TILOVO-662323 format. One line per field, with one value per residue (C-alpha): x, y, z; chain; residue in three letters; residue number from 0. Coordinates in Angstrom, 1 decimal. Example, Ala and Ser with C-alpha at 12.3 -4.5 7.8 and 13.67 -1.06 7.14 Angstrom:
// residues 2
c1 = [12.3 | 13.7]
c2 = [-4.5 | -1.1]
c3 = [7.8 | 7.1]
chain = [A | A]
resn = [ALA | SER]
resi = [0 | 1]
***
This chain:
// residues 380
c1 = [-3.9 | -7.4 | -7.9 | -11.3 | -11.6 | -14.4 | -14.5 | -16.2 | -18.8 | -20.1 | -18.2 | -16.8 | -13.8 | -11.8 | -8.1 | -6.3 | -2.5 | -0.5 | 3.2 | 4.0 | 1.2 | 0.1 | -2.5 | -6.0 | -9.5 | -11.5 | -14.9 | -16.6 | -19.9 | -22.4 | -23.5 | -21.7 | -23.6 | -22.6 | -22.4 | -22.7 | -19.1 | -18.2 | -16.9 | -16.1 | -15.7 | -15.6 | -15.6 | -19.1 | -18.1 | -14.4 | -11.0 | -10.7 | -14.2 | -13.8 | -16.8 | -19.1 | -18.3 | -20.4 | -19.9 | -21.7 | -22.5 | -22.3 | -26.1 | -26.8 | -27.2 | -25.6 | -25.1 | -23.8 | -22.2 | -21.3 | -17.9 | -18.3 | -21.7 | -21.1 | -24.6 | -26.1 | -27.3 | -28.8 | -29.5 | -30.7 | -31.3 | -30.5 | -32.2 | -29.7 | -29.9 | -29.2 | -25.8 | -24.9 | -22.6 | -21.7 | -18.0 | -17.6 | -19.5 | -19.2 | -21.2 | -21.9 | -22.8 | -21.3 | -24.3 | -24.6 | -28.4 | -28.8 | -26.5 | -26.7 | -24.9 | -23.5 | -22.6 | -21.3 | -22.4 | -20.4 | -22.9 | -21.8 | -24.7 | -24.1 | -26.9 | -27.8 | -30.0 | -30.9 | -29.6 | -31.6 | -35.1 | -36.7 | -40.0 | -39.6 | -42.2 | -40.2 | -36.9 | -36.0 | -33.0 | -32.3 | -30.1 | -27.8 | -26.1 | -24.6 | -20.9 | -21.3 | -23.9 | -26.5 | -25.6 | -21.9 | -20.8 | -17.7 | -17.7 | -16.9 | -14.3 | -13.7 | -14.8 | -12.8 | -13.9 | -12.0 | -13.5 | -16.9 | -19.4 | -16.8 | -16.0 | -13.5 | -14.7 | -12.4 | -13.0 | -12.8 | -13.2 | -11.3 | -11.0 | -13.7 | -14.5 | -18.2 | -20.0 | -23.0 | -24.7 | -24.6 | -24.6 | -21.9 | -18.5 | -15.9 | -12.8 | -12.2 | -8.9 | -7.3 | -5.7 | -2.0 | -0.9 | -1.4 | 1.1 | 3.8 | 1.2 | -1.0 | -3.6 | -5.5 | -4.3 | -7.1 | -8.3 | -8.8 | -8.2 | -8.8 | -7.9 | -6.7 | -5.6 | -5.3 | -1.9 | -2.1 | -3.0 | -3.8 | -7.0 | -5.4 | -2.9 | -3.8 | -2.3 | -4.1 | -3.3 | -4.2 | -5.5 | -2.7 | 0.1 | 0.5 | 0.7 | -0.2 | 0.1 | -2.4 | -2.4 | -5.8 | -4.5 | -1.6 | -2.9 | -5.6 | -3.0 | -1.0 | 2.1 | 3.8 | 2.9 | 5.0 | 4.5 | 6.2 | 4.6 | 2.4 | -0.4 | -3.3 | -2.7 | -5.5 | -4.9 | -2.8 | -2.4 | -0.2 | 1.8 | 1.2 | 4.3 | 3.1 | 6.5 | 5.7 | 2.9 | 2.2 | 0.5 | -0.6 | -1.1 | -3.1 | 0.1 | 0.4 | 3.1 | 3.1 | 5.5 | 6.7 | 7.6 | 9.0 | 6.8 | 9.7 | 11.7 | 8.9 | 7.6 | 11.0 | 10.7 | 12.0 | 11.1 | 9.0 | 7.3 | 7.3 | 4.7 | 1.5 | 0.7 | -2.4 | -4.1 | -4.2 | -7.8 | -7.6 | -5.0 | -4.9 | -2.2 | -2.1 | 0.9 | 3.9 | 1.9 | 0.4 | -2.2 | -3.1 | -5.6 | -6.5 | -7.1 | -4.5 | -6.9 | -4.1 | -4.1 | -0.5 | 0.8 | 4.1 | 6.1 | 6.8 | 9.5 | 11.6 | 10.3 | 9.5 | 6.6 | 4.6 | 1.8 | 0.5 | -3.0 | -5.0 | -8.7 | -10.1 | -12.0 | -10.9 | -10.7 | -11.9 | -11.4 | -9.4 | -9.7 | -7.2 | -8.0 | -5.7 | -5.6 | -4.8 | -2.1 | -0.4 | -0.5 | 0.9 | 3.6 | 4.7 | 4.7 | 6.9 | 9.4 | 9.5 | 10.1 | 12.9 | 14.5 | 14.4 | 16.0 | 18.8 | 19.4 | 19.6 | 22.0 | 24.2 | 24.3 | 25.1 | 28.0 | 29.3 | 29.1 | 31.0 | 33.7 | 34.2 | 34.3 | 35.5 | 37.4 | 39.6 | 42.3 | 43.8 | 43.7 | 46.7 | 46.3 | 45.9 | 49.1 | 51.1 | 49.8 | 50.8 | 54.4 | 57.1 | 58.4 | 62.1 | 62.7 | 66.4 | 65.5 | 63.2 | 65.8 | 67.2 | 70.9 | 72.1 | 75.3 | 77.8]
c2 = [16.8 | 16.8 | 15.9 | 15.6 | 16.0 | 15.7 | 17.6 | 17.6 | 20.1 | 18.3 | 20.2 | 18.5 | 20.4 | 19.9 | 21.1 | 21.5 | 21.0 | 22.3 | 22.2 | 25.9 | 27.4 | 27.5 | 25.0 | 26.4 | 25.4 | 24.3 | 24.1 | 23.7 | 21.9 | 21.7 | 23.6 | 23.7 | 21.7 | 20.3 | 16.4 | 16.2 | 15.1 | 13.2 | 9.8 | 8.2 | 9.2 | 6.9 | 7.4 | 6.3 | 4.3 | 3.5 | 5.2 | 6.0 | 7.7 | 10.6 | 12.8 | 11.4 | 10.8 | 9.3 | 10.2 | 9.5 | 11.8 | 10.6 | 10.9 | 8.4 | 10.9 | 9.6 | 11.8 | 11.4 | 14.5 | 15.6 | 17.4 | 18.8 | 20.5 | 20.9 | 19.6 | 16.8 | 13.8 | 11.6 | 12.1 | 9.3 | 9.2 | 5.8 | 4.2 | 3.6 | 2.5 | 5.0 | 3.6 | 2.8 | 4.6 | 3.9 | 3.0 | 2.1 | 2.6 | 1.0 | 2.2 | -0.7 | -0.4 | 0.9 | 3.1 | 6.1 | 6.2 | 2.5 | 2.3 | 0.5 | 1.3 | -1.4 | 0.0 | -1.4 | -0.2 | -0.2 | -2.7 | -5.3 | -5.0 | -5.1 | -3.5 | -2.5 | 0.3 | 1.6 | 5.1 | 5.9 | 5.5 | 8.9 | 7.9 | 7.5 | 4.7 | 2.7 | 3.0 | -0.4 | -0.7 | -4.5 | -5.9 | -8.5 | -10.1 | -9.5 | -10.3 | -11.0 | -12.0 | -9.5 | -9.6 | -9.1 | -5.6 | -5.7 | -3.1 | -3.2 | -0.6 | -1.0 | -3.0 | -3.6 | -4.9 | -8.0 | -9.1 | -9.4 | -9.8 | -10.6 | -8.1 | -8.2 | -7.0 | -5.7 | -4.7 | -5.9 | -9.5 | -11.9 | -10.7 | -12.3 | -12.4 | -12.5 | -13.2 | -10.9 | -13.0 | -16.3 | -14.5 | -16.9 | -16.4 | -17.7 | -17.1 | -16.5 | -15.5 | -16.8 | -14.9 | -15.0 | -17.4 | -16.3 | -13.9 | -14.8 | -14.8 | -17.2 | -14.5 | -14.0 | -11.1 | -8.6 | -7.9 | -4.3 | -3.9 | -0.3 | -0.3 | -2.5 | -2.7 | -5.4 | -5.4 | -4.2 | -7.0 | -9.5 | -10.6 | -13.0 | -10.9 | -7.9 | -5.8 | -4.4 | -1.8 | -2.4 | -0.2 | -1.6 | -0.5 | -3.8 | -4.4 | -7.8 | -9.4 | -12.1 | -14.5 | -16.1 | -19.0 | -19.8 | -19.9 | -18.4 | -16.8 | -13.7 | -14.4 | -11.4 | -9.8 | -6.9 | -4.1 | -0.8 | 1.2 | 0.8 | 3.2 | 3.5 | 3.1 | 4.8 | 4.0 | 1.8 | 1.8 | -0.1 | 1.6 | 0.9 | -1.3 | -3.5 | -3.5 | -0.8 | 0.4 | 3.8 | 3.9 | 6.7 | 7.0 | 9.1 | 11.0 | 12.5 | 10.1 | 9.1 | 6.2 | 4.3 | 0.6 | -2.2 | -5.3 | -7.5 | -6.7 | -7.4 | -3.8 | -2.2 | 1.6 | 3.3 | 6.9 | 9.0 | 12.1 | 15.2 | 17.9 | 16.6 | 18.1 | 16.1 | 12.7 | 11.6 | 10.5 | 10.0 | 8.6 | 8.1 | 6.9 | 7.3 | 7.1 | 8.3 | 10.5 | 10.1 | 12.6 | 12.8 | 14.8 | 15.1 | 17.2 | 19.9 | 21.0 | 20.7 | 18.7 | 17.4 | 15.8 | 14.0 | 12.2 | 9.0 | 8.1 | 11.3 | 12.0 | 15.6 | 17.6 | 18.7 | 20.8 | 21.9 | 23.4 | 24.9 | 23.9 | 25.6 | 22.6 | 19.3 | 16.7 | 13.1 | 11.6 | 12.2 | 10.9 | 11.4 | 11.4 | 8.7 | 9.9 | 13.5 | 12.2 | 10.3 | 13.5 | 15.5 | 13.0 | 13.2 | 17.0 | 16.9 | 14.6 | 16.9 | 19.9 | 18.1 | 17.2 | 20.8 | 21.9 | 19.3 | 20.5 | 24.1 | 23.3 | 21.3 | 24.2 | 26.7 | 24.4 | 24.1 | 27.9 | 28.5 | 26.0 | 27.6 | 31.3 | 31.3 | 28.1 | 28.4 | 30.5 | 29.1 | 31.4 | 32.6 | 30.0 | 27.3 | 28.4 | 28.3 | 24.8 | 23.6 | 25.0 | 22.4 | 23.0 | 23.5 | 21.4 | 22.5 | 26.2 | 25.4 | 23.5 | 25.3 | 25.2 | 24.2 | 25.7 | 23.5]
c3 = [-30.3 | -28.9 | -25.2 | -23.4 | -19.6 | -17.2 | -13.9 | -10.5 | -11.5 | -14.6 | -17.3 | -20.3 | -21.8 | -24.9 | -24.9 | -28.2 | -28.3 | -31.3 | -32.0 | -32.5 | -30.4 | -26.8 | -25.6 | -25.9 | -24.8 | -27.9 | -26.2 | -22.9 | -22.4 | -19.5 | -16.5 | -13.2 | -10.5 | -7.2 | -6.9 | -10.7 | -11.5 | -14.7 | -13.7 | -17.1 | -20.8 | -23.8 | -27.6 | -28.7 | -31.8 | -31.7 | -31.1 | -34.8 | -34.9 | -32.5 | -33.4 | -30.7 | -27.1 | -24.3 | -20.6 | -17.3 | -14.4 | -10.8 | -10.4 | -13.3 | -16.2 | -19.4 | -22.4 | -26.0 | -27.3 | -30.8 | -30.7 | -34.2 | -33.7 | -29.9 | -29.2 | -27.1 | -29.2 | -26.5 | -22.8 | -20.4 | -16.7 | -15.3 | -12.4 | -9.6 | -6.0 | -3.2 | -2.5 | -6.1 | -8.4 | -12.0 | -12.4 | -16.1 | -19.3 | -22.8 | -25.8 | -28.2 | -31.8 | -35.1 | -35.8 | -33.5 | -34.0 | -32.8 | -29.9 | -26.6 | -23.4 | -21.1 | -17.6 | -14.4 | -10.9 | -7.7 | -6.3 | -8.9 | -11.4 | -15.1 | -17.1 | -20.6 | -22.0 | -25.5 | -26.0 | -29.1 | -27.5 | -26.8 | -25.2 | -21.4 | -21.4 | -23.9 | -22.0 | -20.6 | -18.4 | -18.4 | -15.7 | -17.3 | -14.3 | -10.9 | -10.4 | -6.7 | -4.1 | -3.1 | 0.6 | -0.2 | 0.6 | -1.6 | -4.3 | -8.0 | -9.0 | -12.7 | -15.8 | -19.0 | -22.4 | -23.4 | -26.7 | -28.3 | -25.4 | -22.7 | -19.9 | -17.1 | -13.7 | -11.0 | -7.4 | -3.8 | -5.1 | -7.4 | -11.0 | -13.2 | -16.9 | -17.8 | -21.1 | -21.1 | -23.9 | -22.0 | -18.6 | -17.3 | -15.8 | -18.3 | -16.1 | -12.5 | -11.0 | -7.8 | -5.0 | -4.2 | -1.4 | 2.2 | 3.8 | 6.3 | 9.1 | 7.1 | 6.6 | 3.4 | 1.3 | 0.8 | -2.8 | -3.8 | -7.6 | -8.7 | -12.4 | -15.2 | -18.8 | -21.4 | -23.3 | -26.9 | -29.4 | -26.6 | -25.0 | -22.6 | -20.7 | -18.6 | -15.7 | -12.7 | -10.0 | -6.4 | -3.6 | -1.4 | -3.7 | -5.7 | -9.5 | -10.9 | -14.3 | -15.2 | -18.1 | -18.6 | -20.6 | -18.3 | -14.8 | -12.5 | -10.1 | -11.1 | -13.2 | -11.6 | -8.3 | -7.1 | -4.5 | -5.8 | -2.9 | 0.1 | -0.8 | -3.1 | -6.9 | -8.8 | -12.5 | -14.7 | -18.5 | -21.0 | -23.7 | -27.4 | -27.7 | -24.8 | -23.0 | -20.4 | -18.1 | -16.6 | -13.2 | -10.9 | -7.2 | -4.7 | -3.9 | -7.4 | -8.6 | -12.3 | -12.9 | -16.0 | -15.4 | -17.5 | -17.7 | -19.0 | -15.8 | -13.3 | -13.3 | -12.6 | -12.4 | -15.6 | -14.8 | -12.6 | -14.1 | -11.9 | -11.7 | -10.2 | -6.8 | -5.8 | -6.3 | -9.9 | -10.8 | -14.6 | -16.9 | -20.7 | -23.1 | -26.8 | -29.2 | -27.3 | -25.0 | -21.5 | -20.0 | -16.4 | -14.4 | -10.7 | -7.7 | -8.6 | -11.5 | -14.1 | -17.3 | -17.7 | -20.9 | -21.2 | -23.9 | -22.1 | -24.6 | -24.3 | -20.8 | -21.8 | -20.4 | -23.4 | -21.7 | -18.3 | -18.7 | -15.7 | -16.1 | -12.9 | -11.6 | -10.0 | -12.7 | -12.7 | -16.2 | -19.4 | -22.9 | -25.9 | -29.5 | -30.9 | -34.5 | -33.5 | -31.1 | -33.9 | -36.1 | -33.2 | -32.7 | -36.4 | -36.2 | -33.0 | -34.8 | -37.8 | -35.5 | -33.7 | -37.0 | -38.1 | -34.8 | -35.3 | -38.9 | -37.7 | -34.9 | -37.3 | -39.8 | -37.1 | -35.9 | -39.5 | -40.0 | -36.7 | -37.7 | -41.1 | -39.9 | -36.4 | -35.7 | -38.8 | -37.1 | -33.9 | -30.9 | -28.9 | -26.3 | -28.9 | -30.7 | -27.5 | -26.8 | -30.3 | -30.1 | -29.0 | -25.5 | -25.0 | -21.9 | -21.7 | -21.5 | -18.5 | -16.6 | -13.6 | -13.3 | -9.8 | -8.7 | -6.9]
chain = [A | A | A | A | A | A | A | A | A | A | A | A | A | A | A | A | A | A | A | A | A | A | A | A | A | A | A | A | A | A | A | A | A | A | A | A | A | A | A | A | A | A | A | A | A | A | A | A | A | A | A | A | A | A | A | A | A | A | A | A | A | A | A | A | A | A | A | A | A | A | A | A | A | A | A | A | A | A | A | A | A | A | A | A | A | A | A | A | A | A | A | A | A | A | A | A | A | A | A | A | A | A | A | A | A | A | A | A | A | A | A | A | A | A | A | A | A | A | A | A | A | A | A | A | A | A | A | A | A | A | A | A | A | A | A | A | A | A | A | A | A | A | A | A | A | A | A | A | A | A | A | A | A | A | A | A | A | A | A | A | A | A | A | A | A | A | A | A | A | A | A | A | A | A | A | A | A | A | A | A | A | A | A | A | A | A | A | A | A | A | A | A | A | A | A | A | A | A | A | A | A | A | A | A | A | A | A | A | A | A | A | A | A | A | A | A | A | A | A | A | A | A | A | A | A | A | A | A | A | A | A | A | A | A | A | A | A | A | A | A | A | A | A | A | A | A | A | A | A | A | A | A | A | A | A | A | A | A | A | A | A | A | A | A | A | A | A | A | A | A | A | A | A | A | A | A | A | A | A | A | A | A | A | A | A | A | A | A | A | A | A | A | A | A | A | A | A | A | A | A | A | A | A | A | A | A | A | A | A | A | A | A | A | A | A | A | A | A | A | A | A | A | A | A | A | A | A | A | A | A | A | A | A | A | A | A | A | A | A | A | A | A | A | A | A | A | A | A | A | A | A | A | A | A | A | A | A | A | A | A | A | A | A | A | A | A | A | A | A | A | A | A | A | A | A | A | A | A | A | A]
resn = [UNK | UNK | UNK | UNK | UNK | UNK | UNK | UNK | UNK | UNK | UNK | UNK | UNK | UNK | UNK | UNK | UNK | UNK | UNK | UNK | UNK | UNK | UNK | UNK | UNK | UNK | UNK | UNK | UNK | UNK | UNK | UNK | UNK | UNK | UNK | UNK | UNK | UNK | UNK | UNK | UNK | UNK | UNK | UNK | UNK | UNK | UNK | UNK | UNK | UNK | UNK | UNK | UNK | UNK | UNK | UNK | UNK | UNK | UNK | UNK | UNK | UNK | UNK | UNK | UNK | UNK | UNK | UNK | UNK | UNK | UNK | UNK | UNK | UNK | UNK | UNK | UNK | UNK | UNK | UNK | UNK | UNK | UNK | UNK | UNK | UNK | UNK | UNK | UNK | UNK | UNK | UNK | UNK | UNK | UNK | UNK | UNK | UNK | UNK | UNK | UNK | UNK | UNK | UNK | UNK | UNK | UNK | UNK | UNK | UNK | UNK | UNK | UNK | UNK | UNK | UNK | UNK | UNK | UNK | UNK | UNK | UNK | UNK | UNK | UNK | UNK | UNK | UNK | UNK | UNK | UNK | UNK | UNK | UNK | UNK | UNK | UNK | UNK | UNK | UNK | UNK | UNK | UNK | UNK | UNK | UNK | UNK | UNK | UNK | UNK | UNK | UNK | UNK | UNK | UNK | UNK | UNK | UNK | UNK | UNK | UNK | UNK | UNK | UNK | UNK | UNK | UNK | UNK | UNK | UNK | UNK | UNK | UNK | UNK | UNK | UNK | UNK | UNK | UNK | UNK | UNK | UNK | UNK | UNK | UNK | UNK | UNK | UNK | UNK | UNK | UNK | UNK | UNK | UNK | UNK | UNK | UNK | UNK | UNK | UNK | UNK | UNK | UNK | UNK | UNK | UNK | UNK | UNK | UNK | UNK | UNK | UNK | UNK | UNK | UNK | UNK | UNK | UNK | UNK | UNK | UNK | UNK | UNK | UNK | UNK | UNK | UNK | UNK | UNK | UNK | UNK | UNK | UNK | UNK | UNK | UNK | UNK | UNK | UNK | UNK | UNK | UNK | UNK | UNK | UNK | UNK | UNK | UNK | UNK | UNK | UNK | UNK | UNK | UNK | UNK | UNK | UNK | UNK | UNK | UNK | UNK | UNK | UNK | UNK | UNK | UNK | UNK | UNK | UNK | UNK | UNK | UNK | UNK | UNK | UNK | UNK | UNK | UNK | UNK | UNK | UNK | UNK | UNK | UNK | UNK | UNK | UNK | UNK | UNK | UNK | UNK | UNK | UNK | UNK | UNK | UNK | UNK | UNK | UNK | UNK | UNK | UNK | UNK | UNK | UNK | UNK | UNK | UNK | UNK | UNK | UNK | UNK | UNK | UNK | UNK | UNK | UNK | UNK | UNK | UNK | UNK | UNK | UNK | UNK | UNK | UNK | UNK | UNK | UNK | UNK | UNK | UNK | UNK | UNK | UNK | UNK | UNK | UNK | UNK | UNK | UNK | UNK | UNK | UNK | UNK | UNK | UNK | UNK | UNK | UNK | UNK | UNK | UNK | UNK | UNK | UNK | UNK | UNK | UNK | UNK | UNK | UNK | UNK | UNK | UNK | UNK | UNK | UNK | UNK | UNK | UNK | UNK | UNK | UNK | UNK | UNK | UNK | UNK | UNK | UNK]
resi = [0 | 1 | 2 | 3 | 4 | 5 | 6 | 7 | 8 | 9 | 10 | 11 | 12 | 13 | 14 | 15 | 16 | 17 | 18 | 19 | 20 | 21 | 22 | 23 | 24 | 25 | 26 | 27 | 28 | 29 | 30 | 31 | 32 | 33 | 34 | 35 | 36 | 37 | 38 | 39 | 40 | 41 | 42 | 43 | 44 | 45 | 46 | 47 | 48 | 49 | 50 | 51 | 52 | 53 | 54 | 55 | 56 | 57 | 58 | 59 | 60 | 61 | 62 | 63 | 64 | 65 | 66 | 67 | 68 | 69 | 70 | 71 | 72 | 73 | 74 | 75 | 76 | 77 | 78 | 79 | 80 | 81 | 82 | 83 | 84 | 85 | 86 | 87 | 88 | 89 | 90 | 91 | 92 | 93 | 94 | 95 | 96 | 97 | 98 | 99 | 100 | 101 | 102 | 103 | 104 | 105 | 106 | 107 | 108 | 109 | 110 | 111 | 112 | 113 | 114 | 115 | 116 | 117 | 118 | 119 | 120 | 121 | 122 | 123 | 124 | 125 | 126 | 127 | 128 | 129 | 130 | 131 | 132 | 133 | 134 | 135 | 136 | 137 | 138 | 139 | 140 | 141 | 142 | 143 | 144 | 145 | 146 | 147 | 148 | 149 | 150 | 151 | 152 | 153 | 154 | 155 | 156 | 157 | 158 | 159 | 160 | 161 | 162 | 163 | 164 | 165 | 166 | 167 | 168 | 169 | 170 | 171 | 172 | 173 | 174 | 175 | 176 | 177 | 178 | 179 | 180 | 181 | 182 | 183 | 184 | 185 | 186 | 187 | 188 | 189 | 190 | 191 | 192 | 193 | 194 | 195 | 196 | 197 | 198 | 199 | 200 | 201 | 202 | 203 | 204 | 205 | 206 | 207 | 208 | 209 | 210 | 211 | 212 | 213 | 214 | 215 | 216 | 217 | 218 | 219 | 220 | 221 | 222 | 223 | 224 | 225 | 226 | 227 | 228 | 229 | 230 | 231 | 232 | 233 | 234 | 235 | 236 | 237 | 238 | 239 | 240 | 241 | 242 | 243 | 244 | 245 | 246 | 247 | 248 | 249 | 250 | 251 | 252 | 253 | 254 | 255 | 256 | 257 | 258 | 259 | 260 | 261 | 262 | 263 | 264 | 265 | 266 | 267 | 268 | 269 | 270 | 271 | 272 | 273 | 274 | 275 | 276 | 277 | 278 | 279 | 280 | 281 | 282 | 283 | 284 | 285 | 286 | 287 | 288 | 289 | 290 | 291 | 292 | 293 | 294 | 295 | 296 | 297 | 298 | 299 | 300 | 301 | 302 | 303 | 304 | 305 | 306 | 307 | 308 | 309 | 310 | 311 | 312 | 313 | 314 | 315 | 316 | 317 | 318 | 319 | 320 | 321 | 322 | 323 | 324 | 325 | 326 | 327 | 328 | 329 | 330 | 331 | 332 | 333 | 334 | 335 | 336 | 337 | 338 | 339 | 340 | 341 | 342 | 343 | 344 | 345 | 346 | 347 | 348 | 349 | 350 | 351 | 352 | 353 | 354 | 355 | 356 | 357 | 358 | 359 | 360 | 361 | 362 | 363 | 364 | 365 | 366 | 367 | 368 | 369 | 370 | 371 | 372 | 373 | 374 | 375 | 376 | 377 | 378 | 379]
***
């Protein structure tokens, strides 16, 4: 299984997990620089085509990397404001040589740029729209792709879905009712995920410890609103089956919850010692990275820790190769079946050779007890 990670010093690392071998570092790309951390990583074409990946540095440098040749395909420097930072990127296009990049800034701007243009004079960074007013200081925290040209924007404002072709808002959420003191509940959505096979239902994690489930076609308010904790939730992802979510917190907690039971906790994965910044789910596996400099991989079905890899730098983002994760899952199941067969054969061998003759204690237990011989005669 191939897993990509981005750290605080601008290094892109690929970790390879194999069934009968120790995890190893496949390659490392980049130079260590301060304030040059990698904030987001995406596969350039699709989850099935994992040769190319696109990632963004905090200073606005975006790169497209070829994992086979281990070389940079494209490199662009984006124009950002002094207080702006890119939160999410989405490469668009089936041809790697004719791709565009849609990115969201923390100030609320959604922009587009051609990645294949080499001349600096021809590079045109077009601003598509702004999700909030210019004088509003609320920040955008995440952007999700819904379908076609529609994107969901999350942050310190109500969740909104925009169509970048028509440049209009197609759906706008509504806040939950006021609290018991009749005060407005503050909005601070940090991450989100659409449920598999659905473009109408999505879950979000909140900076105030809340998890919400929205249904675009049902209502504008959350269908489910729960508060599993009272501190910052950094990431949330749904499983492939769509019945569970995995969310992480600033305290290093990784939790699996059941959507069908209003996000009731199923299991908490132990191991992380610091804030979890990146989370990725593929097949039966979940990978998390954070301040403790470890890449941790779990099987969320069996709750088994698959790997703990120390990567030396503080980690921000993680990305799993879906196809290799499925192959790794099949190999794990085959290995477990082999172990079960070996255990069954060992048990049969023991029964045939050692458990055939009863032991001394067993023979005594099988003999009928003479109750009369054990009776104590009482003299008159």
